[in-house]
N, C-alpha and C positions, 0 to 999 in steps of 0.2 A: 571562525572555524566551526564547522558543524560536527557535533559528536554523535556517533551512532551507538546503539545498544543492541546486542543480539538477543533474540527471543526464541525459545524452543516451545513450539505449540503442537498439540495433537489435533488433527482434523480428520473428519470422516474420509474414508478411502474414495468415495464417490466424488467428493469435493476436490480431492487431490488429483484424481483422474481428469476432471474438468479443467483444473488449473493447468495441468501438463498439456492438454489439448490446446488451450488458449495460448500458452507460451510458445508452443510449436508453430503456431500460425501468426504470431505477433512478435517478431524478433526484437523489436524496440523495447519490449517489456521483459522484466525478470521477476523472480519470486519476491525479492525484497521490495521492488517498486510496487507490485500488486498489493503486498501486505501494508505498505505505508499508505497507499491510496485508500485501501479499504478501512484501515483503522482510523485514519484521520476523518474520513467521511462518516463513519459510525459515531465518532465523538461530536462532530458537527450536527448530525441529525438527532442526537440524544442530549441536547442541552449544553454542550460545551461551547461556550461563546468566545473562547480564547482565540485571539488573532493568530497565534502561532499554529494552531491546528488548521486554520483556514489557509495560511501560507504554505504549510507543508502539503496540504491536499492539492492546492493549485500547482505548486512547484512539481509535485510528483505526477499529477495528471498531464501536465504539459511538458514534462521532462526538462525542467529548468535546472541547470547546474547550480548548486549552492555555493 
């Protein structure tokens, strides 16, 4: 069973507008999926070698159901 945790984050308005535009033109994506992909990629690129982050990134990127 996959457990999820809610995160409240403040982002610049310009970034939020860009995100809304992206989501409007890519209906397969939602805000949660974008944030999961972005956060897991950040961890992978910055030295987090945990296979769980890799799995979450790939699952999120390719929309695999957990």
